PLY file of the C-alpha trace (Angstrom):
ply
format ascii 1.0
element vertex 394
property float x
property float y
property float z
element edge 393
property int vertex1
property int vertex2
end_header
-68.92 154.94 -64.17
-69.32 153.74 -60.58
-68.81 156.21 -57.73
-68.35 155.43 -54.06
-69.80 158.34 -52.06
-68.56 158.31 -48.48
-70.45 160.39 -45.91
-68.99 161.06 -42.46
-72.43 161.33 -40.81
-75.21 158.72 -41.22
-78.06 160.99 -40.10
-80.56 162.52 -42.49
-79.62 166.13 -43.14
-78.77 168.54 -45.92
-75.59 166.81 -47.17
-77.24 163.39 -47.13
-80.38 164.52 -48.96
-78.26 166.39 -51.48
-76.15 163.29 -52.11
-79.21 161.10 -52.65
-80.85 163.57 -55.05
-77.63 163.86 -57.05
-77.17 160.08 -57.10
-80.64 159.64 -58.58
-79.85 162.21 -61.28
-76.48 160.66 -62.04
-78.11 157.26 -62.47
-80.10 158.70 -65.36
-76.75 159.67 -66.92
-75.26 156.21 -66.56
-73.33 156.88 -63.32
-74.10 154.51 -60.45
-73.51 155.46 -56.80
-72.59 153.24 -53.85
-72.89 154.88 -50.41
-70.45 154.39 -47.53
-71.77 155.35 -44.08
-70.38 155.19 -40.54
-72.23 153.48 -37.72
-75.16 155.23 -36.08
-78.57 156.34 -37.28
-80.10 154.02 -39.90
-82.59 156.48 -41.43
-80.48 157.54 -44.39
-79.40 153.97 -45.13
-83.09 153.05 -45.37
-83.76 155.96 -47.73
-80.82 155.01 -49.97
-81.63 151.32 -50.11
-85.31 152.06 -50.78
-84.11 154.09 -53.77
-82.15 151.07 -55.02
-78.62 152.07 -53.97
-76.05 149.81 -52.32
-74.85 150.95 -48.89
-71.59 149.85 -47.27
-71.45 149.62 -43.49
-70.01 149.66 -40.91
-67.74 152.63 -41.18
-65.45 154.03 -38.50
-66.56 156.05 -35.48
-67.14 159.67 -36.45
-64.28 162.14 -36.05
-65.20 164.59 -33.28
-64.05 168.08 -32.22
-60.51 168.06 -30.75
-61.73 168.42 -27.15
-63.44 164.99 -27.33
-60.24 163.06 -26.80
-61.73 159.63 -26.03
-64.02 159.67 -29.06
-61.17 160.66 -31.35
-58.97 157.94 -29.85
-61.63 155.44 -30.92
-61.64 157.00 -34.37
-57.87 156.61 -34.70
-58.00 153.04 -33.39
-60.60 152.09 -35.96
-59.07 153.96 -38.86
-56.82 151.20 -40.19
-59.53 148.50 -40.33
-61.99 151.03 -41.78
-59.60 151.96 -44.58
-59.04 148.30 -45.40
-62.81 147.66 -45.53
-63.40 150.60 -47.86
-60.47 149.60 -50.08
-61.94 146.10 -50.30
-65.33 147.58 -51.25
-63.70 149.72 -53.94
-62.37 146.53 -55.49
-65.57 144.53 -54.95
-67.82 147.14 -56.57
-65.32 148.07 -59.33
-65.37 151.70 -58.22
-64.05 154.25 -60.74
-64.08 157.34 -58.48
-64.19 157.76 -54.71
-66.20 160.80 -53.64
-65.27 161.94 -50.14
-68.67 163.52 -49.74
-68.07 165.48 -46.54
-65.14 167.35 -45.05
-64.21 164.59 -42.57
-64.52 161.58 -44.90
-60.89 160.69 -44.09
-61.12 156.86 -44.29
-62.51 157.01 -47.82
-59.72 159.35 -48.89
-57.04 157.05 -47.51
-58.73 154.01 -49.06
-58.76 155.71 -52.46
-55.06 156.44 -52.13
-54.36 152.87 -51.00
-56.21 151.40 -53.98
-54.99 153.90 -56.57
-58.56 155.04 -57.31
-59.22 158.68 -58.36
-60.39 160.77 -55.40
-62.86 163.65 -55.60
-63.08 165.39 -52.20
-65.95 167.73 -51.38
-65.71 170.32 -48.57
-69.13 171.38 -47.31
-68.77 173.42 -44.11
-67.20 176.43 -42.47
-67.33 175.03 -38.94
-64.55 172.44 -38.75
-62.42 173.81 -35.89
-58.76 174.76 -36.03
-56.39 172.92 -36.28
-58.52 170.09 -37.64
-59.55 172.16 -40.66
-55.93 172.76 -41.65
-54.96 169.14 -41.07
-57.76 167.80 -43.26
-56.94 170.39 -45.92
-53.31 169.22 -46.00
-54.44 165.61 -46.37
-56.80 166.62 -49.18
-54.06 168.47 -51.04
-51.85 165.39 -50.79
-54.42 162.80 -51.85
-57.27 164.32 -53.88
-57.33 164.46 -57.66
-60.07 167.10 -57.57
-61.29 169.38 -54.78
-64.77 170.90 -54.69
-66.51 173.33 -52.33
-70.17 173.77 -51.39
-69.69 177.54 -51.77
-66.87 179.92 -52.60
-66.93 180.99 -48.94
-65.64 177.55 -47.89
-62.31 178.24 -49.61
-60.93 180.59 -46.96
-61.78 178.23 -44.11
-59.61 175.43 -45.50
-57.37 176.55 -48.35
-55.31 179.49 -49.47
-55.70 181.02 -52.91
-53.00 178.82 -54.44
-55.13 175.67 -54.21
-57.23 174.85 -57.26
-60.84 174.05 -56.39
-64.24 174.08 -58.06
-67.56 175.12 -56.55
-70.37 172.56 -56.69
-73.45 174.15 -55.13
-76.06 171.92 -53.49
-79.31 171.48 -55.39
-82.94 172.13 -54.65
-85.69 170.08 -56.28
-87.67 172.86 -57.94
-90.40 170.37 -58.88
-90.97 169.31 -55.27
-90.51 172.87 -53.99
-92.94 174.56 -56.35
-95.48 177.09 -55.04
-97.89 176.14 -57.79
-98.27 172.67 -56.22
-99.16 174.17 -52.81
-101.81 176.77 -53.72
-103.78 176.22 -50.51
-100.81 175.88 -48.18
-101.54 179.11 -46.33
-105.09 178.13 -45.46
-104.30 174.55 -44.39
-101.30 175.51 -42.25
-103.20 178.35 -40.59
-106.02 175.93 -39.76
-103.54 173.41 -38.36
-101.77 175.97 -36.18
-104.88 177.95 -35.29
-103.58 181.18 -36.81
-105.99 183.90 -37.87
-105.80 185.34 -41.39
-104.52 188.70 -40.17
-101.63 187.24 -38.11
-98.33 187.00 -40.02
-96.39 183.72 -40.07
-92.62 184.12 -39.80
-91.00 180.70 -39.88
-87.69 178.92 -40.14
-86.47 175.44 -41.10
-83.31 173.95 -39.56
-82.25 171.42 -36.95
-82.02 172.77 -33.40
-78.32 173.59 -33.39
-76.39 176.56 -31.94
-74.94 177.46 -35.36
-78.49 178.25 -36.52
-78.64 181.24 -34.18
-82.14 180.63 -32.82
-81.54 182.78 -29.76
-81.10 185.80 -32.03
-84.31 184.94 -33.84
-86.22 184.79 -30.55
-84.90 188.17 -29.46
-85.74 189.64 -32.86
-89.27 188.21 -32.74
-89.85 189.84 -29.35
-89.12 193.19 -31.03
-91.32 192.32 -34.02
-94.24 191.35 -31.79
-93.95 194.63 -29.93
-94.44 196.42 -33.27
-97.05 194.32 -35.06
-98.99 193.07 -32.03
-99.23 189.41 -32.98
-97.09 186.98 -34.97
-96.66 183.20 -35.10
-93.23 181.64 -35.58
-93.11 177.93 -36.54
-89.63 176.48 -35.97
-89.36 173.38 -38.14
-86.37 171.24 -37.22
-85.25 168.10 -35.47
-84.09 168.19 -31.87
-80.63 166.64 -31.85
-79.73 164.43 -28.90
-76.33 166.09 -28.74
-77.93 169.55 -28.51
-80.59 169.04 -25.83
-78.93 171.59 -23.54
-79.20 174.19 -26.29
-82.87 173.38 -26.82
-83.48 173.78 -23.08
-81.83 177.22 -23.20
-84.07 178.21 -26.09
-87.19 177.18 -24.20
-86.03 179.16 -21.18
-85.38 182.21 -23.36
-88.79 181.80 -24.99
-90.43 181.85 -21.55
-88.31 184.81 -20.43
-89.42 186.80 -23.48
-93.05 185.77 -23.13
-93.10 184.01 -26.49
-94.65 180.66 -25.50
-97.71 181.26 -27.69
-95.67 182.88 -30.45
-92.76 180.52 -31.13
-93.88 176.95 -31.91
-91.25 174.19 -32.02
-92.76 171.76 -34.54
-89.88 169.27 -34.69
-88.99 167.38 -37.84
-91.62 167.61 -40.59
-91.95 165.87 -43.93
-94.20 168.59 -45.41
-91.63 171.39 -45.65
-92.87 172.68 -49.07
-96.37 173.06 -47.64
-95.07 174.92 -44.59
-92.83 177.21 -46.63
-95.80 177.97 -48.85
-97.64 179.29 -45.80
-94.82 181.45 -44.41
-95.13 185.17 -45.03
-91.41 185.39 -44.28
-88.75 182.69 -44.00
-85.86 183.57 -41.66
-82.37 182.09 -41.53
-80.71 183.53 -38.38
-77.52 181.43 -38.61
-74.16 182.47 -37.23
-72.29 180.13 -39.57
-73.19 178.38 -42.85
-71.73 176.98 -46.05
-74.63 176.84 -48.53
-77.83 176.09 -46.57
-80.41 174.06 -48.44
-83.28 175.60 -46.47
-82.55 178.95 -48.13
-82.66 177.31 -51.56
-85.98 175.67 -50.68
-87.45 179.01 -49.60
-86.15 180.59 -52.82
-87.82 177.87 -54.88
-91.11 178.43 -53.03
-91.00 182.20 -53.75
-91.12 182.87 -50.00
-89.93 186.22 -48.72
-86.48 185.61 -47.21
-84.59 187.34 -44.41
-81.17 185.74 -43.83
-77.88 186.50 -42.16
-74.90 187.40 -44.32
-72.77 184.36 -43.46
-70.79 181.82 -45.47
-72.25 181.13 -48.90
-75.64 182.78 -48.25
-74.67 185.94 -50.23
-73.80 183.59 -53.11
-77.33 182.22 -53.01
-79.25 185.49 -52.99
-78.56 189.19 -53.40
-79.75 191.63 -50.79
-82.50 193.79 -52.29
-83.02 191.52 -55.30
-83.93 188.11 -53.90
-84.49 188.91 -50.22
-83.03 190.73 -47.22
-79.53 190.08 -45.82
-78.44 191.26 -42.37
-75.37 190.84 -40.15
-75.30 187.74 -37.89
-75.84 187.94 -34.13
-77.79 191.20 -34.50
-81.41 190.86 -33.29
-82.14 194.53 -34.03
-81.08 194.23 -37.68
-82.95 190.94 -37.99
-86.12 192.47 -36.54
-85.86 195.54 -38.79
-85.60 193.38 -41.92
-88.50 191.14 -40.85
-90.66 194.20 -40.18
-89.80 195.68 -43.57
-90.62 192.40 -45.30
-93.96 192.11 -43.48
-94.85 195.71 -44.31
-94.06 195.28 -48.03
-96.07 192.43 -49.58
-95.43 193.65 -53.13
-91.70 193.81 -52.49
-91.81 190.30 -51.00
-93.55 189.00 -54.10
-91.05 190.64 -56.48
-88.05 189.36 -54.58
-89.64 185.93 -54.16
-90.25 185.64 -57.91
-86.64 186.67 -58.61
-85.41 184.11 -56.06
-87.43 181.35 -57.73
-85.93 182.21 -61.11
-82.43 182.15 -59.63
-83.04 178.79 -57.96
-84.19 177.32 -61.29
-81.22 178.74 -63.19
-78.38 178.15 -60.71
-79.38 175.58 -58.10
-81.59 172.99 -59.80
-80.90 169.27 -59.35
-80.06 169.03 -63.05
-77.43 171.76 -62.76
-75.91 170.12 -59.68
-75.86 166.70 -61.34
-73.99 168.16 -64.31
-71.46 169.76 -61.95
-70.93 166.47 -60.12
-70.43 164.59 -63.38
-67.80 167.14 -64.42
-66.20 166.80 -60.97
-65.89 163.03 -61.34
-64.70 163.16 -64.92
-62.02 165.66 -63.96
-60.85 163.37 -61.14
-60.60 160.43 -63.55
-58.60 162.51 -66.00
-55.81 162.91 -63.42
-53.88 159.82 -64.42
-50.60 160.55 -62.65
-50.35 159.00 -59.15
-49.55 161.25 -56.21
-46.49 159.20 -55.29
-44.64 156.07 -56.29
-45.94 154.17 -53.28
-49.57 154.18 -52.07
-50.37 154.89 -48.44
-50.74 151.67 -46.47
-53.21 151.51 -43.58
-51.85 149.82 -40.48
0 1
1 2
2 3
3 4
4 5
5 6
6 7
7 8
8 9
9 10
10 11
11 12
12 13
13 14
14 15
15 16
16 17
17 18
18 19
19 20
20 21
21 22
22 23
23 24
24 25
25 26
26 27
27 28
28 29
29 30
30 31
31 32
32 33
33 34
34 35
35 36
36 37
37 38
38 39
39 40
40 41
41 42
42 43
43 44
44 45
45 46
46 47
47 48
48 49
49 50
50 51
51 52
52 53
53 54
54 55
55 56
56 57
57 58
58 59
59 60
60 61
61 62
62 63
63 64
64 65
65 66
66 67
67 68
68 69
69 70
70 71
71 72
72 73
73 74
74 75
75 76
76 77
77 78
78 79
79 80
80 81
81 82
82 83
83 84
84 85
85 86
86 87
87 88
88 89
89 90
90 91
91 92
92 93
93 94
94 95
95 96
96 97
97 98
98 99
99 100
100 101
101 102
102 103
103 104
104 105
105 106
106 107
107 108
108 109
109 110
110 111
111 112
112 113
113 114
114 115
115 116
116 117
117 118
118 119
119 120
120 121
121 122
122 123
123 124
124 125
125 126
126 127
127 128
128 129
129 130
130 131
131 132
132 133
133 134
134 135
135 136
136 137
137 138
138 139
139 140
140 141
141 142
142 143
143 144
144 145
145 146
146 147
147 148
148 149
149 150
150 151
151 152
152 153
153 154
154 155
155 156
156 157
157 158
158 159
159 160
160 161
161 162
162 163
163 164
164 165
165 166
166 167
167 168
168 169
169 170
170 171
171 172
172 173
173 174
174 175
175 176
176 177
177 178
178 179
179 180
180 181
181 182
182 183
183 184
184 185
185 186
186 187
187 188
188 189
189 190
190 191
191 192
192 193
193 194
194 195
195 196
196 197
197 198
198 199
199 200
200 201
201 202
202 203
203 204
204 205
205 206
206 207
207 208
208 209
209 210
210 211
211 212
212 213
213 214
214 215
215 216
216 217
217 218
218 219
219 220
220 221
221 222
222 223
223 224
224 225
225 226
226 227
227 228
228 229
229 230
230 231
231 232
232 233
233 234
234 235
235 236
236 237
237 238
238 239
239 240
240 241
241 242
242 243
243 244
244 245
245 246
246 247
247 248
248 249
249 250
250 251
251 252
252 253
253 254
254 255
255 256
256 257
257 258
258 259
259 260
260 261
261 262
262 263
263 264
264 265
265 266
266 267
267 268
268 269
269 270
270 271
271 272
272 273
273 274
274 275
275 276
276 277
277 278
278 279
279 280
280 281
281 282
282 283
283 284
284 285
285 286
286 287
287 288
288 289
289 290
290 291
291 292
292 293
293 294
294 295
295 296
296 297
297 298
298 299
299 300
300 301
301 302
302 303
303 304
304 305
305 306
306 307
307 308
308 309
309 310
310 311
311 312
312 313
313 314
314 315
315 316
316 317
317 318
318 319
319 320
320 321
321 322
322 323
323 324
324 325
325 326
326 327
327 328
328 329
329 330
330 331
331 332
332 333
333 334
334 335
335 336
336 337
337 338
338 339
339 340
340 341
341 342
342 343
343 344
344 345
345 346
346 347
347 348
348 349
349 350
350 351
351 352
352 353
353 354
354 355
355 356
356 357
357 358
358 359
359 360
360 361
361 362
362 363
363 364
364 365
365 366
366 367
367 368
368 369
369 370
370 371
371 372
372 373
373 374
374 375
375 376
376 377
377 378
378 379
379 380
380 381
381 382
382 383
383 384
384 385
385 386
386 387
387 388
388 389
389 390
390 391
391 392
392 393
């Protein structure tokens, strides 16, 4: 089987890394992946080609939020040619299934319909704004042979209960994220950051984006510091060009709260397992999520976890069993949970061990690869066309 996986964003992030990990696992099962990417950042294309996968470019301009009228006009103008290019690639690579790998992979969906190729469409967010979310959902219902979600929580954002979907959780590489391979992580990270042994490390991993709720983390950490005296907070995540104003606000808030020596913005790092292995507590302060990979990585590393109860996070871990869950946008609740986790090392270890076991059982790469294979096979089994005439791009 040959699958064309179309991603609506060319940058390296959770969906892209998940897609590459799954593609490598599928290859071992005789399923080959070809990637389709829009124009923009070349980093993920380099990663995919280095791993031996074909990449089709250029794609169309990215679909933007409704308020960005000019950008979306360019998207519409380029849609017809983009659909024709993808349809040509489907024929050239003898594609058996088109995987619309992100919510806004519209050109790939239309190209699959045009070419009569089975379409498996994957919805991976809870942030697509209204009415765009409803419009894309209607298109998916009309064109897709199979629909999948990154978490059960995604269902309500796009579909009503009458739509048949399956949940295909993202994976975590439990071999790469294994605490046994980072036994000295705490010591080396403390040396790097200049953190004394008796100072707790409370860290987070995510791009600098407003949906990650960093302002609530900063306010919570100010409360934590007032209680414990000293704490270091590494923030591991890329600064996005489109979010520079948000980063500037965070730096201003950090200065206002007197946290310049407490909160360290480390930027993008390639040694996330090592860093997670040094955290006493991992915090996810997000205001919106689908199924965040950083939580799965912290679970695999047996790190104590404090996270907001948003999106699919409660599907990843149970409050009191695998970590601590708190309401979003609530610095007091976030601080209280962090303080409890810091004060209870034995409880952190028990919940961390339970989280690791859950990650191995439910979120391993092997489990995700099996779910993707079933997803594709189900799409191929839908032999009846959606209509007598395929959609023609103009």
